[in-house]
PAVOVEX-374992 format. One record per residue: x, y, z of N, C-alpha, C in turn; residue in three letters. Coordinates in steps of 0.02 Angstrom, whole numbers, plus 50000, padded with zeros to 5 digits. Example, Ala and Ser with C-alpha at 12.3 -4.5 7.8 and 13.67 -1.06 7.14 Angstrom:
BEGIN
506604971650390506154977550390506604983550390Ala 506424988850354506844994750357506455000250394Ser 
This chain:
BEGIN
473534454349939473284458049995473664464849998Met 473264470649997473574477249997473824479150066Arg 474424482550064474714485050126474474492050139Arg 474294493450201474044500150220474564503550265Val 474774509850243475284513650280474944517250338Lys 475174515850398474884518950458475264525550473Val 474894531050483475194537550496475544537650564Lys 476184540250565476594540450626476504547450657Asp 476024548050700475874554550730476434557150775Leu 476744552650810477284554650854477874557650816Leu 478024554550759478584557150719478424564050690Arg 477804564650667477604571050638477624576650691Glu 477414574750752477414579650805478124581950821Gln 478594577050822479284579050835479564583450779Arg 479374581750717479604585850660479334593050665Thr 478704593550682478384600250688478714604350744Phe 478844600950800479164604450856479864606950837Gln 480224602650801480904604650779480874610850734Leu 480414610650687480354616250640480134622650677Arg 479684621650725479454627550763480034630650802Ala 480444626050831481014628650869481494632550823Ile 481624629550764482084632850716481794639650695Ile 481134639650680480814645850659480844651050715Ala 480734648650776480754653350832481444656250842Gly 481944651850833482634654350840482784659650787Val 482574658050724482694662750669482354669450683Val 481714668950705481354675150720481684678950776Val 481904675250828482234678550884482884681950862Ala 483264678350820483884681250795483744687650755Val 483234687250712483064693050671482824698850714Leu 482394697250763482164702450807482744705450847Leu 483214701150867483804703650902484224708250859Gly 484284706150795484664710350748484344717150740Ala 483664717050733483294723350726483384727550788Val 483294724250846483374728050908484074730750916Ala 484574726550898485264728950902485394734750855Gly 485104734350794485194739750746484874746250772Arg 484264745350800483934751250829484334754250886Leu 484604749850927485024752250982485634756050956Leu 485944753250904486524756450873486354763350844Trp 485784763450808485604769750775485344774950824Leu 484934772950870484584777750913484954779350977Gln 485414774950998485764776151061486494777651049Val 486834772551019487554773251010487724778950961Val 487374779050903487524784050850487014789650849Arg 486704790950905486174795950907486434802850886His 486994804950913487264811550898487424812550824Gly 487734807350794487924807750724487314808550679Phe 486814804250689486224804450645485774810350660Tyr 485814812850721485444818950737485724824750697Met 486384825050694486704830450656486574829650581Glu 486584823350558486464822050488485744823850468Leu 485274822050511484574823650496484464831150497Ser 484814834450543484764841650546485024844750481Gln 485574841750454485844844250391485364843050333Gly 484954837850336484484836450283483914841550281Asn 483754844650337483214849350338483444856550347Arg 484104857450356484384864150360484934864850307Val 484844869750263485334871050210485734877250227Arg 486374877050213486804882850225486834887050162Ile 486644893350168486684897950112487234902950126Glu 487664904350076488224909050087487984916250091Pro 488324920250129488214927450132488854930850109Leu 488894932850045489514935850021489664942450055Pro 490304943950066490484950250100490454956150052Pro 490374962150080490424968250040491154969350023Asp 491274971149961491954972349939492204979049968Arg 492854979249984493144985350012493094991249964Gly 493044997249991492985003349952493695006049939Ile 493785009149881494435012049863494365019649860Ile 494825023149896494825030449899495475033049869Tyr 495455039349844496075042449822496395046049881Asp 496945049549870497325052649924496935058149961Arg 496415060849928496015066149959495365063449988Met 495275056749989494675053850018494095053149970Gly 494215054549906493675053849857493585046449839Arg 492955044249833492805037249820492935035549746Val 493345030549735493515028449667493165021849648Leu 493025017649697492665011449685492235009949745Ala 491595008649733491125007649788490635002049769Glu 490185000549815489674995449804488984998749805Asn 488584997749754487925000749750487404995349737Thr 486784996249761486264991349748486114990949673Pro 485984985049649485834984149578485344978449570Ala 484984978449514484534973049497484884968149451Tyr 484784961749465485054956649421484484952149397Gln 484604948949340484104944449311484284937349330Leu 483814933749362483934926849383483464922149347Thr 483674915849343483254910749310483274904349353Met 482684901449365482614895149402482404889849353Thr 482834884949340482724880149286482064876249292Arg 481904874049353481314869749359480664873549346Glu 480694880149349480094884249336480044886449263Gln 480544884649223480544886649152480304880649110Val 479704881049081479444875349043479854873748980Pro 480094878948946480474877848884481084882548887Asp 481664879648902482264883748913482474887548851Leu 482494884048794482724887348732482244892748709Glu 481604891448717481114896548698481174902748742Ala 481314901648807481414907248853482044911148835Thr 482584907648816483194910948793483044915448733Phe 482664912648686482504916448626482114922748642Ala 481644922248690481264928148709481714933348744Arg 482164931048787482614935648821483044939548772Leu 483274936048720483674939348668483234944248629Val 482634942048612482184946248573481984952548611Arg 481904951948677481704957648718482304962048737Phe 482904960148717483494964148732483754963348802Gly 483564957948837483784956848905484414952548908Leu 484574949048854485194945148848485464945948778Leu 486134945548772486444945448706486494938248681Glu 486414937448616486454930648588487134927448603Ala 487654931548605488314928848619488404926548690Gly 487954928548736488004926548806487684919748819Asp 487304917148772486924911048785487354904948802Leu 487914903748768488334898048788488564898448861Pro 488754904448883488964905348952488394904049001Arg 487794906448984487214905549028487024898249032Val 487034894748975486874887548976487354883749021Arg 487994885149015488494881749057488394883349130Gln 488214889649145488094891649214487494887949244Leu 486944887449206486354884049230486474876649241Leu 486894873749198487034866549204487414864749267Ala 487764869549296488164868149356487774869349421Thr 487154871949416486754873449476486164868649481Arg 485884868249542485304863949553484684866849520Arg 484204862349505483614864249467483214869849500Met 483184869749567482754874549602483124880849622Phe 483774881549606484154887549624484034893149575Glu 483974899249601483934905149559484634907249539Ala 484784906749475485464907949450485484914749415Val 485944919249434486004925749400486274924849329Pro 485884926949280486104926249210486324933049182Val 486144938449217486404945049199486484948949263Arg 487084951849273487264954549338486974961349353Leu 486844965449303486604972249317486144974549261Arg 485554976949280485064979249231484994986849235Leu 484894989949178484744997149176484004998149188Thr 483815004449197483105006049205482695003849144Asp 482985004649085482635002449025482544994949024Glu 483064991249045483014983949049482454981849097Asp 482424985249154481914983549204481214984849175Ile 481144990349138480504991849106480304986649055Gly 480784984449014480634979248964480434972748998Arg 480784971149053480614965049089479904965449117Tyr 479734971149145479064971949175478524970949122Ala 478634973449062478144972849008478054965648987Val 478594961848984478574954948958478624949649012His 478514951649074478614946849130478164940649122Arg 477544941649099477084935949092477324930849040His 477784932848997478034928248946478684924848968Glu 478904926249029479554923649052479474920049119Leu 479124914349119479064910649182479744908049205Pro 479874908549270480514906349297481054911449295Gly 480924917249265481404922749260481184928249307Val 481624930249354481444935149405481984940449412Glu 481804945949446482284951049464482504949849536Leu 483144951149550483404950549618483874956449630Ala 483944958549692484394964149709485054961449736Thr 485574965149723486244963349746486664969649750Arg 487244969049782487724974549783488214973549725Met 488304978649685488734978149626489274983449630Ala 489844982049599490404986749599490234992549553Arg 490414998549576490285004549537490885009149541His 491085012049484491655016549480491395023549462Tyr 491335027949512491035034549500491375038649447Pro 492035037849439492405041849390492455038449322Tyr 492125032849313492105029449249492795027649224Gly 492975029749163493625027849133494235030949166Pro 494155036249206494725039749235495085035149285Val 495725033949272496135029849317496015022449312Gly 495685020249258495495013149255496085008449254Val 496645010349224497215005749220497575005049287His 497475009849331497745009149399497255005149443Ala 496625007049440496115003749482495974996649459Leu 495944995649394495734989149368494984988649369Gly 494724982549367493994981549368493844974549393Tyr 493224973349411492994966649431492554963849376Val 492534957149373492114953749324491894947049351Gly 491494943549311491244937049332491814932149343Ser 491754928049394492274923249412492314917649359Ile 492914916249337493034910849289493404905049322Ser 493474899649286493854893949312494574895749326Glu 494874899949283495564902049295495624906249358Asp 495114910349372495124914449433495134910049495Asp 494734904649494494684900349552495334896549567Leu 495794896249518496424892949529496904897149572Lys 496784903649575497244908049612496954910249679Arg 496354907849696496064909549761495794903149793Val 495574903749855495254898149889494524897949869Asp 494304892949829493614892849804493094892949859Pro 493244890049918492754890049972492594897049996Ser 493074901749988492954908650009492514912449960Glu 492414909649900492054913149848491374909949833Tyr 491154905349877490494902449868489974907849879Phe 489584909249828489084914549832489324921249806Gly 489964922049792490234928249765490204928049689Thr 489964933349659489864933349586490444936549548Ala 490854940849581491364944549545492034944249582Ala 492564945349543493234945149570493664950249532Ile 494184952749565494624957649532494994954549474Gly 494984958049418495284955449356495954958749340Lys 496014965249351496624968849334496754974149387Thr 497334977349382497504983049424497474981549498Gly 497304986649537497264985849610496724980949630Leu 496184980649592495644976049608495904968749609Glu 496374967249566496654960549565497214959749616Arg 497674964549617498274963949659498094963849734Ser 497564967449752497354967749823496704963849834Tyr 496594958849794495984954849798495874952049868Glu 496394949249898496324946049964496104951050017Ser 496314957350011496104962450059495414965150044Met 495274966149980494634969249960494044964449968Leu 494164957949958493604953249957493264952350024His 493644952050078493354950950143493244943550158Gly 492854942150211492724935250233491974933950229Thr 491794928650194491094926950184490774924250247Gly 490124924950252489734922150306489244917050280Gly 488774914950322488264910250301487654910950345Phe 487104908050322486494907450363486184900650349Arg 485874897750401485534891350393484804892650376Glu 484574889150325483884890050301483524883450307Val 482914883450334482514877450341482244875350273Leu 482334868950255482114866550190481724860050199Val 481334858250148480974851950149481404846450118Asn 481094840550107481484834850082481764836050013Ala 481454840649975481694842149907482214847649906Glu 482354850449965482864855649969482614862649961Gly 481944863649960481664870249951481574873550019Arg 481654880150019481584883850082480854883850104Ser 480744882650170480074882750199480104886750264Val 479514888750287479484892650349479604888350410Glu 479284882350413479354877950471479204870850450Ser 479424866050492479294859050481479004856050544Leu 478634850450535478364847050593478944844850638Ala 478844845250703479374843350749479724849350779Gly 479494855450760479774861350792480294864950750Gly 480394871050765480864875150730481574873950756Gln 482054871950713482734870850737483074877450754Pro 483624877050789484014882950807484464884650748Asp 484244889350706484604891150645485144896250661Leu 485734895150633486304899550646486404904450589Arg 486684910150606486864915250557487544917950575Val 488004917750527488664920750536488744926350486Gln 488774932350511488804938150467489474938550431Arg 489464940650367490094941450331490474947550357Pro 491124947550346491554953250364491774956650299Val 491614962950294491774966750233492524967050221Ala 492714967850159493414968550141493704975150165Gly 494364975450171494694981550192494654986950138Gly 494634993150159494634998850113495355000850097Asp 495465003050036496125005250015496145012850009Leu 496665015850037496785022950030497395023749985Glu 497295026749927497815027049876498225033449879Leu 498795033149846499195039149834498945042949774Ser 498525039749734498265042649672497855048949687Leu 497945054049645497525060049648497085059849586Asp 496445058249596496015057049538495905063249496Ile 495915069149526495825075249487496455076749446Glu 497035075449474497655076149436497675070949380Leu 497435065049395497385059749345496935061949287Gln 496375065249304495925067649252496265072849208Arg 496655077249239497015082349201497495079049151Val 497855073849174498335070449131497985067049072Ala 497425063649086497075060149033496755064948984Glu 496495070549009496205075548963496745078748920Glu 497345079748950497895082648911498125077848856Ala 498085071348869498265066448817497765066348760Met 497135068048775496625068148723496525061348691Gly 496505061248625496395055048588497045051248573Glu 497595053748597498245050648581498355044448623Gln 498735039748595498935033748632499565035248671Arg 499605032848733500215033948771500105033148845Gly 500555036148884500525035348956500805041548990Ala 500555042849051500815048249094500905045449164Val 501495046649192501635044649261501835050949299Ile 501535051849358501755057249403501845054249472Ala 502415055549502502545052749569502915057649614Leu 502845056449678503205060249729503895057149737Asp 504435060849720505095057749722505335056049792Pro 505025058949844505255057949912504895052349949Trp 504415049149916504055043649948503895037949901Ser 503935039149836503735034049788502995034049774Gly 502605038549806501885038849795501735040449722Asp 501315036449690501115037649621500475041749622Val 500515047949598499935052349597499535051649532Leu 499875049749479499545048749414499825042449383Val 499395037949363499595032249322499085031649267Leu 499235034949211498755035549157498995031749096Ala 498545028149065498675024849001498075026348957Ser 498205028748897497665030448851497735026648786Thr 497175024948754496485026448774496255022348833Pro 495705024548863495425021148921494785017548902Thr 494445014748951493795011448941493405011849006Phe 492775010449003492335011049061492325004449099Asp 492605004149160492604997849198491904995749221Pro 491425000349221490754998549243490424993449197Asn 490644993249134490374988149089490554981149113Lys 491164980249138491374973749164491014972149229Phe 490924977249271490604976149336489874973949328Ala 489544976349276488844974449266488774968249223Arg 489334965549198489304959549156489334961549083Gly 489944962349057490034964948989489784959848938Ile 489474962248886489224957848834489794955648789Ser 489674950248753490174947748705490324952948652Ile 489804956448630489904961548578490354967148603Val 490214969648663490614975148690491334972948704Asp 491414966748729492084964348743492484963448679Tyr 492164960848628492504959948564492704966648535Arg 492284971648545492434978348519493064981148553Glu 493134979948618493734982248654494354978448633Leu 494304971848626494894967848609495104968748536Thr 494644970448493494804971248422495004978448405Met 494934983048451495104990048439495864990448426Asp 496074993248370496794993648355497184998148404Pro 496825002448440497155006748489497265003248556Asp 497014997148564497114992948623496974996648689Glu 496354998448700496195002048763496294997848826Pro 496294991148820496394986948879497124986448898Leu 497574988648855498294987948866498554993448911Tyr 498874991548966499144996449013499844998548990Asn 499875003948953500515006248926500985008848979Arg 500715011249035501135014049088501595008849119Ala 501345002649125501724997249157501984992049108Leu 501604990949055501764985449010502054987748943Arg 501954994048927502234996548864502984997548870Gly 503364994448825504094995148825504294998748760Thr 504655004248768504825008548712505565010548716Tyr 505875012248659506545015148663506495021748702Pro 506915022848753506845028948793507065035248757Pro 507415034448700507615040348662508055045048701Gly 508015051348684508475056348712508335057948785Ser 507795055248815507665056548885508225053948930Thr 508625049148905509155046248947509815049948940Ile 509835055248900510475058748891510745061748956Lys 510335064449001510605066649066510915060849105Pro 510605055049102510885049249136511525046849104Leu 511565047349038512195045649003512745050449023Met 512585056849028513085061749049513325060249120Ala 512855058349164513035056549233513485050349234Leu 513335045549190513755039549187514465041249164Ala 514525045949117515185048149094515575051649149Gly 515225055949187515565059249243515785054249296Leu 515365049549312515525044649364516105040149343Glu 516135038549278516675034249253517325038149243Ala 517295044649246517885048749238518135049349166Gly 517695048149117517915048449047517755055249015Val 517405059549052517235066149025517155071049083Val 517295077349068517185082749116516635087349089Glu 516285090849133515745095249109515975100349057Pro 516595102549063516845107749018517125104948953Ser 517205098348948517465095348886516975096748829Asp 517265098348770516845099948713516935094848658Thr 516445094648614516475090348555516145094248498Arg 516455093748438516175097148380515655092548347Phe 515065095248334514525091548303514415094048232Cys 514635090348181514515092348112513845089848084Pro 513455086348126512825083548102512845076048094Gly 513435073048107513485065748103514075063548145Phe 514095056948159514645053848197514875047648160Phe 515545046548160515815040648127516295037048174Met 516245030448178516725026448216517375026048177Leu 517945025148211518575024348176518545018448127Pro 518835019448069518875014148017518185011947993Asn 517715016547995517035014947971516775020747929Ser 516405019147876516115024247834515395026047854Arg 515115022047900514415023047918514345029447959His 513855033447939513725039747974513105039048019Arg 513215040348083512655040548130512425047848134Tyr 511845049048107511635055948097511355059148160Arg 511445065548166511135069548219510435071548195Asp 509985072848244509315074848225509325081548188Trp 509855085548200509945091948166510465091048111Lys 510245090848050510685088947994511305093347989Arg 511225099848002511805104247995512255104048056Glu 512045100548109512455099848168512365105548218Gly 512655104648277512585109448331513225113448342His 513745112048304514375115448316514725112748377Gly 515115116848410515485114748470515045115248532Thr 514985109648568514555109548627514925106348685Val 514775108748746515005105348806514435101148833Asp 514515098348893514005093748919513325097248928Met 513335103148959512705106648971512355108348906Lys 512725110748857512425112548792512185106248756Glu 512545100748764512345094548731511675092048758Ala 511575092548824510935090648853510395095648833Val 510555102148837510075107348822509815106848750Met 510265105748703510075105548632509925098448609Thr 510035093448652509935086348636510375084248578Ser 511015085948582511485084448528511635076948527Cys 511445073548474511555066348467512305064648461Asp 512665068648422513365067148409513775066948473Val 513645071548519513995071548583513905064848619Tyr 513295062348620513145056148657513325049848619Phe 513365050348551513645044748513514365043548536Tyr 514745049048538515445048448557515525046248629Gly 515115048848675515165047048745515015039648755Leu 514505037148719514335030048725514895025648700Ala 515205027548643515755023648616516335023448665Ala 516455028948700516995029248749516845024848810Thr 516225025148834516035021348893516025013848880Leu 515755011848823515665004648809515005002248839Gly 514724997148808514054994948826514014992248897Ile 514524988848920514464985848987514484991049042Asp 514874996349034514865001649084514195005449082Arg 513935006249022513265009349016512745005049051Ile 512774998549039512304993949070512334994349147His 512934994249173513004994349247512735000849277Asp 512875006449243512645012849269511885013449265Ser 511595011349209510875011949201510485006849242Met 510785001249255510454996349298510364999149369Ser 510855003149392510785006349458510185011049459Arg 510025013749401509455018449396508785014849387Met 508805008249383508175004449381507985001749314Gly 508395002649263508225000049197508384992649193Phe 507984989049153508094981949142507784977449195Gly 507404980349241507074976449294506444980149316Lys 505954976549343505344979949367505494984549425Pro 505114989949430505204994549485504924991749550Thr 504474986849546504174983849606503544987249628Gly 503214991049585502584994349603502074989049625Ile 501614991049669501174986249702500554984149661Asp 500604983949596500084980749555500424976249505Ile 500054971049485500344965949442500394968349369Glu 500804964849331500844965949259501414970149235Gly 501844972549280502404976849259502914972849220Glu 503154975749166503684972649126504354975849142Arg 504894972249127505564974449147505924978449094Ser 505704978049031506084981248978506744977748967Gly 507184980748927507834977848911508374983048921Ile 508874981348962509484985348968510044981048940Met 510234982148877510694977548842511404977848870Pro 511754972348859512464971648876512734966048834Ser 513384964848837513664959248799513394952648826Thr 513324952148892513054945948921512334944948901Ala 511944950448900511244949948880511184947348809Trp 511594949848764511524947748694511694940348686Lys 512184937948724512354930948719511784926448742Lys 511414928748791510854924748816510224925648774Ser 510174931348738509564932748700509574929748631Ala 510164928448603510224925748535510534918848537Phe 510374914848486510574907748488511234906348452Lys 511334909348393511934907748354512524912148374Thr 513124909548363513724913248383513784919748344Arg 513574919748282513624925848241513184931448268Glu 512584929648291512124934848315512254936848387Thr 512684933048422512844934648491513404939848498Gln 513724941548443514274946348445513994953448455Val 514284957048501514074964048512514524968548470Trp 514214972748428514584977048382514624984148409Phe 515174987648394515254994548418514684999148397Pro 514424998148338513875002348315513255001748358Gly 513164995948389512584995048433512664999148497Glu 513285000048519513405004248577513255011548561Thr 513435013648500513335020648481512605022548486Val 512145018448459511445020448459511125019648528Ile 511405015348570511165014948639511285021648674Val 511805025248653511965031748684511415036848677Gly 510955036048629510385040648623509725037048637Ile 509765031448674509155027948694508805024148639Gly 509195021748591508905017748536509205010648538Gln 509115006848485509375000148482508964995248524Gly 509314990948560508964985848599508664988548664Tyr 508864994448684508654997148748507904998848746Trp 507514996048791506814997748798506644998848872Thr 506165003048884505965004648953505225006248955Ala 504935005549014504235007449024504205014749046Thr 503645018149036503565024949061503685025349137Pro 503485020149174503595020249246504345020049262Leu 504735016249225505455016049236505765022849222Gln 505535026249170505795032949155505655037749212Leu 505035037449239504865041849295505285040149356Ala 505385033749369505775031749428506505034049422His 506805033249362507495035449353507555043049359Ala 507045046549335507055053849341506995056049413Thr 506625052149453506565053649524507235053149560Ala 507675048649537508345048049566508735054449555Val 508665057349494508995063749481508705069349524Leu 508035069149533507705074449571507935074549644Ala 508025068749674508225068349745508975068149754Thr 509345067649699510085067049701510305060749738Arg 509975055149724510215048749752509705044549787Gly 509345047249837508845043049871508265041349823Pro 507985035449830507405033749790506995028349825His 506375027549803505895023349838505525018949787Phe 505295013349813504895008849771504225012249757Lys 504015012849694503375015949680502795012049711Pro 502285015749733501705012449764501075016449749Arg 500515012849750499865015949741499445015849805Leu 499565011049850499175010449911499575013249969Val 499295018350001499625021650059499405018750125Arg 498785016250129498525013750192497945009050179Ala 497815004650227497245000050225496795001650284Val 496155002750272495685004650324495264998650345Arg 495234997450411494834991950437494094993550429Asp 493694988950399492994990550387492574990850451Pro 492814987750505492424987650567492594993650612Thr 493234994650624493445000150669493535006650633Thr 493595006450566493715012250524494395015350537Arg 494845011650569495515014150581495965012350522Glu 496395017050503496845016050447497535013850471Ser 497795008950436498475006650450498935008850393Thr 499375013750405499805016250351500275010750326Pro 500415011050262500915006650232501525011050217Arg 502055010350255502625014950248502965014350180Pro 503255019950159503645019850097504225014950104Ser 504415012050049504965007150050505575010050015Glu 506065012550054506655015550022507095010249990Pro 507395012149934507875007949900508575010549914Leu 509085006549904509765008849919509935015449884Pro 510165020249923510345026849895510935026149847Thr 510885029649791511425029549742511945034849760Ile 512535032449777513075036949797513545038049737Glu 513755044249726514215045949673514915047249701Leu 515415045949660516095047549681516175055149690Lys 515845058849647515855066149651515135068549660Glu 514905069749721514205071949732514015078149693Pro 514495082149676514335088149637514075086649567Gly 514175080549544513935078649477513175079049472Ser 512825077949529512095078549526511895085449502Trp 512195090549531511995097349515512165099149443Gln 512725096349418512905097549347512345095249302Val 512075089349316511555086549273510905090349282Ile 510725092149344510115095849356510145102649321Val 510715106049325510785112449290510685111649215Asp 510945106249188510855105049115510125103949098Ala 509755100349143509045099149130508635105549138Met 508845109949183508505116449189508625120449125Val 509215119949096509365123549034508915121148977Ala 508695114848979508235112248928507595116348925Val 507375118848983506745122548986506845130148989Thr 507475132348998507595139549005508135142248959Thr 508575137948934509155140148895508965142948828Gly 509445146448796509305149748732509135144748676Pro 509405138748681509245133648630508925127448662Arg 508625128348720508305122748755507725119948715Gly 507685113348712507165110248670506465110548700Thr 506405112448765505745112748796505585119748822Ala 505915124748794505805131648818505085133848806Val 504815132248749504135134448734503625131448782Arg 503705125048798503235121748843503275124448914Ala 503865126948934503955129349003503845136849010Ala 503725140148954503675147448957503085149649001Arg 503215154449046502685157149088502565153349152Gly 502935148049165502835144249226503065148249286Ala 502705147749341502885151349402503365147249446Thr 503615141949421504075137449456504595135049406Tyr 505155132749430505695130349385505585122949368Ser 505755121249307505675114349283506345111849258Ile 506545105949280507125102449253506855096649211Ala 507005096649147506705091549104507145089349047Gly 506905084549010507255082248950506745079448901Lys 506775082048840506345079648786506655073448755Thr 506235069748719506485063848685506055062048625Gly 506375059348574506025056848515506325050048499Thr 505905044948499506145038148489505905035448423Ala 506375033048383506195030348317505825023748324Gln 505315022848281504935016648278505255011948227Val 505545014648174505895010548124506505014348099Phe 506975010748072507605013748050507525017047982Ser 507865022747974507875026347910508555025247878Val 508565023747813509185022447777509645028447776Gly 510285027047761510795032347761510625038147715Gln 510325036647657510185041847609509455043947610Gln 509065041347659508355042947662508235048547713Glu 507675052047703507495057447748506825055847781Lys 506805056747847506185055547884505715061347871Tyr 505125059847842504635064947826503985063147861Asp 503855066647916503265065047957502615066147919Glu 502615070647872501995072247836501775066547790Ala 502255062547766502085057247718502085050347749Thr 502375049547807502445042947837501785040847871Ile 501655034347872501055031847905501055033647979Ala 500455035148006500415037748075500725032948125Glu 500635026448118500895021748167501635020148157Arg 501945023248108502665022548098503045028848119Leu 502675033848142503005040048163503355039048230Arg 503825043548244504215043048306503775043848367Asp 503985040748423503655041848487503915048348517His 503475051948551503665058248584503705057048659Ala 504255059348691504365058348762504585064748796Leu 504445065048861504685070548902504695068148974Phe 505265069449008505325067949080505535074449114Val 505285075549175505445081749210505265081249283Ala 505555085949322505345086749392505325094149408Phe 504905095849458504825102849476504575103249548Ala 504725108849582505225113949563505925110849561Pro 506345113549520507005110449510507425110549574Ala 507355115949614507765116549675507525111949730Glu 506875111349739506575107149790506015103049758Gln 506185097649725505695094049685505115091249727Pro 504515092249702503915089549733503555084549688Arg 503685084949624503325080549577503775078749518Leu 503775072449500504125069949440503595067749390Val 503685069449328503205067649276503575064549216Val 503305059149191503565056049129502975055249081Ala 503075057349019502545057048969502805053448908Val 502405048848881502555045648818501935045748774Leu 502015048248713501465048348665501675044048605Val 501315038648595501485034148540501395037748473Glu 501905037348431501885040248364501695047648366Asn 501895050948421501715057948429502165062748392Gly 502765060548373503225064848337503765067648382Gly 503695073948402504225077348439504045078148513His 504515076448557504385077148628504275084248649Gly 504625088948617504585095948637503895098848624Ser 503585097048568502945100148549502345096048568Ser 502435089648583501865085248596501855082848669Val 502405080048693502415077148760502515082448814Ala 502955087348802503105092248854502495096348876Ala 502055098548829501455102248851500995098148896Pro 500985091548888500575087348931500855087349001Ile 501515086749007501835087049073501715093849105Ala 501735099149066501625105949092500915106449121Arg 500425103549089499735103749115499695100249183Ala 500065094749191500055091249255500405095349308Val 500985098149291501345102349340500925108349361Phe 500595111449314500185117349331499615115449378Asp 499295109749365498735107649406498955106049478Ala 499585103649484499825101749550500175107449587Phe 500585111249552500995116449585500685123349581Leu 500275124649531499975131349524499245130549504Ala 498835127449547498135126349530497765132849523Pro 497265132949479496865138949469496455140349531Ala 496375146649550495975148349610495245146449599Pro 494895144549652494185142749644493775148649619Pro 493265146949580492845152249550492465155849605Ala 492385162349595492005166349643491265164749638Glu 490925164049694490205162549691489825168249658Pro 489325166549619488915171649585488435174749636Val 488445181349642487995184549691487265183749671Pro 
């Protein structure tokens, strides 16, 4: 007999009710969680998410500041900002990036050497951003772009303010230049301040005063869609968009006289070297010239790889600032300072004489230290020794003083350390001493200071090296008879908003006091004799001047000549010839200008360097009268 299972309706009903209750509880919990989350998002965190959503539809775009303008001492503009066209590329609008690059190169709008830089730049920006791939276009470039525009999808022209140097290469080593920002540049500045800025100061004043010239960036809020593209409006109303205007950088008012600078550079011509002219009573630098020069506008517009390689490979090194970084033997220009050191140490009197047979020998030595005049100068006193630049006199004086006394005296004049001028890159040169040699050389044998090394230091040779700026600064001490100032190029900073100038006062250095103050005049009289005396080495260069000049010529050897060899400038290689130097101040009685000139491998200071200084003095102290207007 089969058993029949009877359905238990009551049990099933209880089971269903239990499951319904559980399901209801789960649904209620989930609905509560949703409601709680909504409450959290829309009520508790309303402000936070409102700001976040606003940020999703409003993008902040930087507004770079205008760079400060640079003026010379007469108010002439040396560096300004002018409108320029730049070439931009938007990646998402370029169907074939490499093909577009090839066309840009073929059309002459990009250099092939620039492509790696452009690729790296595009890779760091968003797809829809317009990225500048060339900073400044010429009229010819704009014409070529217009002709081929239909072949360059995603490539557009945009306007911007670009740095411009109206005087081109004149004064470039003082002013410096701006260029595209690199990773190394961002390490020395606050990157957040340079968001949207395309250029930064690279050298000279542009670099040293970057923080003042750059200014403070601003921003504007731009309405964008979900993809980040700018739109006119979005559903839900126009948000309150903010704009913070940038603040332009401060303007610089320089001590530089750009027309006097032009005179100095034109007088140098094609020669390599440097010219410094400064006011001895304030430290104002009126001329800071280094030749050859180059056009800074090439860097401002985005220099090509080809042009940059041409500058760096040039054997004349136009990028090298010889005025601040060039270190050379000072040669005979330091003989007045050596004479002053002898007077101060009490080892010589102005009337003391020495016979010059054309050579000098140390006791118990056969080595002859030759005079530049083989037959010698005969019997000379201090004034005649400076006037004729007698080497033998100063060989003997140096041997008597000793290297450490020479070092101490010349260090007071600023040798062996930077002058402290307000632009970067200055070198200190070498003012040798026994202590210096011990620190400069490693072995005990090479650390010994020999008497012969002191002898050649007496005429500015040997280990002694100095920059043209140091020579000008030391000459300024002679011009003022003790007081001296830290050299400077910036005299004032002008506020871009109020246009008010804030002067930067001269910075005096400790006055050099002598035991016998009359020694100053002894040296000045000797330097005047250089330009006026019967055997003065710079008489020809000073002839006809309407003012008095106190100066000293110098010739610095580039390599040593053997005892039995003769220096023949006509047969020696040009880059092995002696350097030509001249230092001077004028008027001698009441100095207004100090000039130092160095011409690399120029030969003789009297015939090469002195005429350059004369041209600068004439332009400053005896300028030509303005031309009469043509009726």
